Backbone as CSV, one residue per row, in Angstrom:
resi,resn,N_x,N_y,N_z,CA_x,CA_y,CA_z,C_x,C_y,C_z
1,UNK,-8.794,-7.192,-20.254,-7.635,-6.585,-19.644,-7.496,-5.120,-20.059
2,UNK,-8.016,-4.779,-21.238,-7.940,-3.402,-21.715,-8.723,-2.465,-20.791
3,UNK,-9.840,-2.952,-20.258,-10.637,-2.134,-19.336,-9.847,-1.870,-18.057
4,UNK,-9.157,-2.890,-17.557,-8.364,-2.715,-16.343,-7.211,-1.740,-16.560
5,UNK,-6.547,-1.856,-17.695,-5.461,-0.920,-17.989,-5.997,0.493,-18.194
6,UNK,-7.190,0.607,-18.757,-7.838,1.916,-18.873,-8.121,2.508,-17.502
7,UNK,-8.600,1.664,-16.581,-8.811,2.103,-15.195,-7.496,2.609,-14.600
8,UNK,-6.428,1.831,-14.802,-5.120,2.211,-14.259,-4.679,3.572,-14.782
9,UNK,-4.829,3.769,-16.065,-4.405,5.042,-16.666,-5.290,6.199,-16.195
10,UNK,-6.587,5.961,-16.057,-7.514,7.002,-15.600,-7.206,7.421,-14.168
11,UNK,-7.050,6.453,-13.282,-6.768,6.761,-11.872,-5.424,7.460,-11.733
12,UNK,-4.434,6.984,-12.474,-3.117,7.609,-12.414,-3.174,9.041,-12.933
13,UNK,-3.907,9.276,-14.004,-4.058,10.633,-14.537,-4.770,11.533,-13.536
14,UNK,-5.818,11.009,-12.890,-6.523,11.781,-11.865,-5.579,12.141,-10.721
15,UNK,-4.832,11.161,-10.236,-3.919,11.422,-9.126,-2.771,12.343,-9.529
16,UNK,-2.330,12.265,-10.775,-1.305,13.194,-11.268,-1.855,14.618,-11.256
17,UNK,-3.095,14.784,-11.717,-3.719,16.099,-11.740,-3.885,16.644,-10.318
18,UNK,-4.377,15.811,-9.396,-4.554,16.238,-8.003,-3.206,16.644,-7.402
19,UNK,-2.168,15.844,-7.637,-0.840,16.164,-7.097,-0.317,17.472,-7.678
20,UNK,-0.583,17.715,-8.938,-0.150,18.973,-9.564,-0.861,20.162,-8.938
21,UNK,-2.154,20.024,-8.715,-2.929,21.114,-8.111,-2.437,21.402,-6.693
22,UNK,-2.297,20.351,-5.881,-1.899,20.596,-4.489,-0.431,20.982,-4.361
23,UNK,0.357,20.755,-5.407,1.755,21.194,-5.329,1.842,22.716,-5.242
24,UNK,0.813,23.410,-5.694,0.770,24.870,-5.561,0.692,25.289,-4.094
25,UNK,0.232,24.391,-3.234,0.156,24.704,-1.801,1.528,25.043,-1.230
26,UNK,2.580,24.464,-1.786,3.931,24.733,-1.290,4.242,26.221,-1.426
27,UNK,3.893,26.795,-2.562,4.168,28.206,-2.780,3.365,29.082,-1.829
28,UNK,2.130,28.687,-1.580,1.306,29.438,-0.637,1.892,29.327,0.768
29,UNK,2.305,28.109,1.159,2.887,27.921,2.489,4.169,28.741,2.652
30,UNK,5.021,28.748,1.648,6.262,29.530,1.720,5.944,31.011,1.859
31,UNK,4.984,31.505,1.094,4.611,32.913,1.171,4.046,33.261,2.552
32,UNK,3.182,32.404,3.068,2.564,32.653,4.371,3.604,32.629,5.490
33,UNK,4.487,31.647,5.468,5.512,31.548,6.515,6.503,32.707,6.388
34,UNK,6.841,33.085,5.178,7.729,34.239,4.983,7.092,35.510,5.525
35,UNK,5.812,35.682,5.245,5.092,36.838,5.788,5.147,36.834,7.312
36,UNK,4.928,35.671,7.901,4.973,35.557,9.366,6.353,35.920,9.905
37,UNK,7.401,35.425,9.286,8.761,35.698,9.751,9.075,37.191,9.665
38,UNK,8.758,37.796,8.530,9.014,39.236,8.369,8.179,40.032,9.360
39,UNK,6.924,39.678,9.476,6.033,40.390,10.399,6.508,40.268,11.843
40,UNK,6.918,39.085,12.234,7.328,38.836,13.611,8.678,39.475,13.944
41,UNK,9.672,39.255,13.095,11.033,39.638,13.455,11.440,41.034,12.972
42,UNK,10.805,41.567,11.952,11.161,42.899,11.474,10.218,43.975,11.991
43,UNK,8.953,43.607,12.223,7.969,44.593,12.670,7.420,44.302,14.063
44,UNK,7.919,43.233,14.687,7.463,42.836,16.021,5.941,42.754,16.091
45,UNK,5.348,42.184,15.038,3.886,42.069,14.948,3.524,40.676,14.437
46,UNK,3.659,39.668,15.277,3.340,38.306,14.813,1.863,38.162,14.451
47,UNK,1.603,37.283,13.516,0.219,37.031,13.106,-0.384,35.941,13.991
48,UNK,-1.680,35.878,14.003,-2.362,34.821,14.748,-2.780,33.677,13.825
49,UNK,-2.583,33.856,12.533,-3.137,32.919,11.573,-2.119,32.215,10.682
50,UNK,-0.926,32.760,10.522,-0.011,32.269,9.488,0.434,30.826,9.703
51,UNK,0.919,30.502,10.873,1.407,29.137,11.093,0.265,28.125,11.043
52,UNK,-0.886,28.528,11.528,-2.034,27.624,11.477,-2.473,27.383,10.030
53,UNK,-2.477,28.425,9.219,-2.826,28.258,7.809,-1.815,27.354,7.106
54,UNK,-0.530,27.546,7.396,0.494,26.692,6.785,0.275,25.233,7.182
55,UNK,-0.085,25.008,8.423,-0.350,23.648,8.891,-1.586,23.073,8.206
56,UNK,-2.629,23.872,8.083,-3.858,23.402,7.433,-3.647,23.132,5.942
57,UNK,-2.682,23.791,5.324,-2.376,23.526,3.920,-1.444,22.330,3.753
58,UNK,-0.563,22.116,4.726,0.401,21.041,4.597,-0.266,19.662,4.658
59,UNK,-1.265,19.515,5.505,-1.954,18.222,5.614,-2.533,17.754,4.288
60,UNK,-3.370,18.565,3.638,-3.897,18.156,2.328,-2.801,17.976,1.274
61,UNK,-1.787,18.829,1.308,-0.676,18.690,0.359,-0.031,17.314,0.506
62,UNK,0.287,16.958,1.722,0.946,15.690,2.017,0.067,14.503,1.629
63,UNK,-1.205,14.551,2.025,-2.101,13.422,1.789,-2.507,13.273,0.326
64,UNK,-2.782,14.380,-0.340,-3.294,14.301,-1.705,-2.194,14.083,-2.745
65,UNK,-0.958,14.385,-2.405,0.143,14.094,-3.325,0.577,12.633,-3.208
66,UNK,0.263,11.994,-2.101,0.691,10.625,-1.832,0.299,9.587,-2.864
67,UNK,-0.939,9.579,-3.355,-1.312,8.557,-4.337,-0.465,8.607,-5.615
68,UNK,-0.170,9.796,-6.109,0.660,9.869,-7.312,2.108,9.494,-6.997
69,UNK,2.572,9.837,-5.807,3.919,9.450,-5.405,4.015,7.929,-5.308
70,UNK,2.932,7.277,-4.908,2.911,5.812,-4.910,3.162,5.287,-6.323
71,UNK,2.524,5.904,-7.300,2.701,5.469,-8.683,4.137,5.687,-9.175
72,UNK,4.742,6.780,-8.777,6.096,7.085,-9.255,7.175,6.410,-8.409
73,UNK,6.756,5.585,-7.444,7.688,4.884,-6.547,8.542,5.864,-5.760
74,UNK,7.924,6.953,-5.351,8.639,7.976,-4.598,8.679,7.730,-3.105
75,UNK,7.971,6.728,-2.622,7.999,6.409,-1.203,9.253,5.613,-0.858
76,UNK,9.485,5.452,0.406,10.659,4.721,0.872,10.588,3.279,0.394
77,UNK,11.709,2.792,-0.082,11.788,1.431,-0.601,13.176,0.892,-0.276
78,UNK,13.280,-0.389,-0.049,14.575,-1.009,0.194,15.135,-1.414,-1.169
79,UNK,15.639,-0.416,-1.889,16.106,-0.631,-3.260,17.268,-1.606,-3.350
80,UNK,18.091,-1.662,-2.345,19.272,-2.517,-2.392,18.878,-3.985,-2.588
81,UNK,17.744,-4.375,-2.034,17.247,-5.742,-2.216,16.340,-5.855,-3.440
82,UNK,15.458,-4.903,-3.579,14.432,-4.958,-4.623,15.043,-4.984,-6.020
83,UNK,16.092,-4.188,-6.247,16.703,-4.112,-7.577,17.384,-5.404,-8.000
84,UNK,17.713,-6.251,-7.040,18.374,-7.516,-7.358,17.380,-8.628,-7.685
85,UNK,16.101,-8.361,-7.476,15.086,-9.388,-7.743,14.865,-9.540,-9.237
86,UNK,14.596,-10.769,-9.689,14.199,-10.960,-11.091,12.892,-10.210,-11.366
87,UNK,12.687,-9.853,-12.617,11.535,-9.043,-13.033,10.213,-9.604,-12.519
88,UNK,9.991,-10.889,-12.707,8.729,-11.507,-12.298,8.584,-11.533,-10.781
89,UNK,9.675,-11.830,-10.082,9.608,-11.867,-8.622,9.359,-10.471,-8.051
90,UNK,9.934,-9.458,-8.674,9.671,-8.072,-8.254,8.186,-7.751,-8.419
91,UNK,7.569,-8.264,-9.482,6.132,-8.084,-9.684,5.325,-8.733,-8.572
92,UNK,5.745,-9.917,-8.139,5.061,-10.603,-7.037,5.212,-9.828,-5.732
93,UNK,6.406,-9.354,-5.454,6.640,-8.551,-4.240,5.778,-7.292,-4.280
94,UNK,5.693,-6.673,-5.453,4.835,-5.491,-5.595,3.370,-5.831,-5.332
95,UNK,2.905,-6.967,-5.843,1.515,-7.389,-5.603,1.231,-7.484,-4.106
96,UNK,2.136,-8.107,-3.386,1.957,-8.268,-1.941,2.025,-6.930,-1.216
97,UNK,2.955,-6.086,-1.621,3.100,-4.773,-0.988,1.862,-3.924,-1.217
98,UNK,1.397,-3.865,-2.463,0.222,-3.054,-2.765,-1.040,-3.628,-2.125
99,UNK,-1.105,-4.944,-1.985,-2.248,-5.545,-1.275,-2.265,-5.096,0.178
100,UNK,-1.105,-5.019,0.795,-1.024,-4.519,2.167,-1.464,-3.055,2.241
101,UNK,-1.072,-2.274,1.248,-1.499,-0.872,1.203,-3.017,-0.784,1.082
102,UNK,-3.619,-1.666,0.294,-5.080,-1.687,0.162,-5.730,-1.930,1.522
103,UNK,-5.237,-2.892,2.260,-5.794,-3.197,3.591,-5.680,-1.978,4.509
104,UNK,-4.514,-1.366,4.524,-4.296,-0.208,5.399,-5.188,0.963,4.997
105,UNK,-5.330,1.207,3.700,-6.171,2.328,3.268,-7.642,2.093,3.607
106,UNK,-8.102,0.864,3.486,-9.488,0.562,3.859,-9.705,0.850,5.347
107,UNK,-8.739,0.478,6.167,-8.835,0.759,7.615,-8.861,2.267,7.858
108,UNK,-7.980,3.005,7.185,-7.949,4.458,7.370,-9.245,5.114,6.905
109,UNK,-9.796,4.661,5.790,-11.071,5.216,5.322,-12.165,4.926,6.338
110,UNK,-12.212,3.683,6.817,-13.218,3.286,7.797,-13.123,4.119,9.077
111,UNK,-11.916,4.424,9.501,-11.737,5.163,10.752,-11.869,6.675,10.579
112,UNK,-11.493,7.203,9.419,-11.504,8.657,9.240,-12.841,9.203,8.731
113,UNK,-13.613,8.398,8.051,-14.881,8.885,7.508,-15.849,9.353,8.600
114,UNK,-16.077,8.583,9.666,-16.980,9.085,10.713,-16.462,10.370,11.366
115,UNK,-15.154,10.487,11.519,-14.573,11.701,12.111,-14.814,12.890,11.190
116,UNK,-14.618,12.696,9.890,-14.835,13.777,8.921,-16.311,14.179,8.879
117,UNK,-17.204,13.198,8.889,-18.645,13.506,8.875,-19.068,14.236,10.134
118,UNK,-18.530,13.835,11.274,-18.840,14.510,12.528,-18.299,15.947,12.526
119,UNK,-17.090,16.133,12.011,-16.500,17.476,11.944,-17.352,18.382,11.058
120,UNK,-17.842,17.846,9.948,-18.701,18.624,9.056,-20.038,18.949,9.725
121,UNK,-20.639,17.939,10.335,-21.953,18.139,10.963,-21.899,19.160,12.093
122,UNK,-20.790,19.190,12.809,-20.682,20.119,13.939,-20.047,21.447,13.544
123,UNK,-19.607,21.562,12.285,-18.950,22.796,11.852,-17.662,23.047,12.625
124,UNK,-16.921,21.977,12.865,-15.731,22.039,13.715,-14.734,23.113,13.268
125,UNK,-14.234,23.840,14.256,-13.204,24.852,14.020,-11.985,24.500,14.868
126,UNK,-10.943,25.287,14.740,-9.689,24.952,15.419,-9.639,25.417,16.876
127,UNK,-10.555,26.257,17.290,-10.618,26.760,18.663,-9.391,27.590,19.038
128,UNK,-8.766,28.227,18.055,-7.665,29.146,18.333,-8.206,30.567,18.224
129,UNK,-7.330,31.552,18.384,-7.789,32.930,18.265,-8.241,33.255,16.841
130,UNK,-7.647,32.595,15.848,-8.081,32.789,14.469,-9.342,31.979,14.197
131,UNK,-9.396,30.747,14.685,-10.564,29.860,14.676,-11.117,29.534,13.282
132,UNK,-10.282,29.063,12.358,-10.816,28.690,11.048,-11.536,27.343,11.118
133,UNK,-12.405,27.076,10.163,-13.031,25.751,10.117,-11.983,24.697,9.746
134,UNK,-12.007,23.569,10.426,-11.070,22.490,10.113,-11.767,21.304,9.453
135,UNK,-13.099,21.360,9.384,-13.792,20.232,8.785,-13.406,20.009,7.318
136,UNK,-13.078,21.064,6.512,-12.667,20.754,5.141,-11.383,19.919,5.089
137,UNK,-10.459,20.211,5.980,-9.213,19.439,6.015,-9.501,18.014,6.471
138,UNK,-10.344,17.864,7.475,-10.696,16.521,7.942,-11.465,15.746,6.873
139,UNK,-12.251,16.436,6.070,-12.992,15.774,4.995,-12.047,15.256,3.916
140,UNK,-10.911,15.914,3.754,-9.954,15.470,2.735,-9.210,14.195,3.126
141,UNK,-9.220,13.840,4.395,-8.488,12.646,4.836,-9.074,11.377,4.211
142,UNK,-10.369,11.086,4.376,-10.878,9.867,3.718,-10.839,9.961,2.193
143,UNK,-10.973,11.170,1.642,-10.877,11.331,0.186,-9.471,10.970,-0.294
144,UNK,-8.462,11.451,0.432,-7.073,11.151,0.063,-6.798,9.658,0.157
145,UNK,-7.322,9.019,1.197,-7.108,7.579,1.316,-7.895,6.795,0.276
146,UNK,-9.038,7.313,-0.153,-9.765,6.677,-1.252,-8.947,6.759,-2.545
147,UNK,-8.346,7.917,-2.804,-7.485,8.054,-3.983,-6.276,7.117,-3.882
148,UNK,-5.723,6.991,-2.673,-4.602,6.074,-2.462,-5.037,4.626,-2.687
149,UNK,-6.218,4.282,-2.212,-6.761,2.937,-2.427,-6.912,2.651,-3.918
150,UNK,-7.499,3.587,-4.646,-7.698,3.381,-6.082,-6.361,3.270,-6.815
151,UNK,-5.363,4.067,-6.382,-4.048,3.974,-7.019,-3.373,2.658,-6.672
152,UNK,-3.515,2.201,-5.431,-2.921,0.914,-5.034,-3.539,-0.227,-5.844
153,UNK,-4.844,-0.167,-6.096,-5.488,-1.194,-6.930,-4.932,-1.158,-8.357
154,UNK,-4.716,0.043,-8.874,-4.118,0.161,-10.207,-2.703,-0.406,-10.217
155,UNK,-1.957,-0.140,-9.161,-0.584,-0.651,-9.092,-0.575,-2.177,-8.982
156,UNK,-1.576,-2.748,-8.316,-1.684,-4.208,-8.256,-1.879,-4.768,-9.666
157,UNK,-2.728,-4.134,-10.443,-2.978,-4.603,-11.816,-1.679,-4.575,-12.615
158,UNK,-0.929,-3.479,-12.504,0.340,-3.394,-13.234,1.343,-4.421,-12.703
159,UNK,1.333,-4.639,-11.389,2.264,-5.615,-10.805,1.928,-7.038,-11.268
160,UNK,0.650,-7.348,-11.395,0.248,-8.670,-11.902,0.758,-8.848,-13.328
161,UNK,0.650,-7.800,-14.125,1.169,-7.882,-15.500,2.686,-8.122,-15.474
162,UNK,3.397,-7.457,-14.560,4.847,-7.674,-14.452,5.138,-9.097,-13.992
163,UNK,4.340,-9.591,-13.043,4.529,-10.957,-12.563,4.320,-11.969,-13.690
164,UNK,3.436,-11.623,-14.592,3.200,-12.476,-15.760,4.301,-12.330,-16.804
165,UNK,5.243,-11.439,-16.520,6.378,-11.259,-17.425,6.131,-10.242,-18.523
166,UNK,5.093,-9.426,-18.393,4.772,-8.446,-19.409,5.225,-7.065,-18.969
167,UNK,5.896,-6.344,-19.848,6.289,-4.964,-19.595,5.047,-4.094,-19.737
168,UNK,4.847,-3.185,-18.798,3.652,-2.342,-18.817,4.079,-0.883,-18.886
169,UNK,3.455,-0.135,-19.776,3.681,1.305,-19.857,2.642,2.000,-19.004
170,UNK,3.094,2.811,-18.086,2.163,3.539,-17.214,1.663,4.676,-17.961
C-alpha cells in the first residue's frame, strides 16, 4: 500500500506543479487582452493576434489545471448531499465518481490522440491572418487528459482508504 500512496503523492505533486506553471498563463492573458483593448479603443489600431493568443493560452490553462483541481475538490459537487454522508459511504461515492472520471478520460484520450497526431503531422495552423501553429495546443489535450486520468486513479486509491475507514493525508 505504501507504493500506491507514493504514486498518489507523486502524481498529485506533478499536477500541483503543472497547475502552478500554467497559472502564469492568466497574467499573460490579462496583459494581452489589456494591450488589445488599449490598442483598439485608444489608438484605433486593433491587433490581429491578441484575442487568438488569449484563446490559445486559455485552453491549456483550463485543461492542465484541471487534474490538480480534481484533487482539491474544486470542481462542481452537490455538497448539500455529500456532506451528510457517513465517512465510509462518502469514500464509496468517491470511488464510483472517480471510476466514472477514469472511463471518460480514457475515451477523451482515445479520441483526442489521433487528432493531435494529425495536427502535428500536418503542421496545422489556425488559418487566420496571424496564422499561428495550433498543433501544440491540440497536443496538450491528450496530455491533459492523461494527467487527469492519473490523478483520478490516485483519488480512487485515497477513496478506497476512506471507504475502509482510514483517514488519508494527501
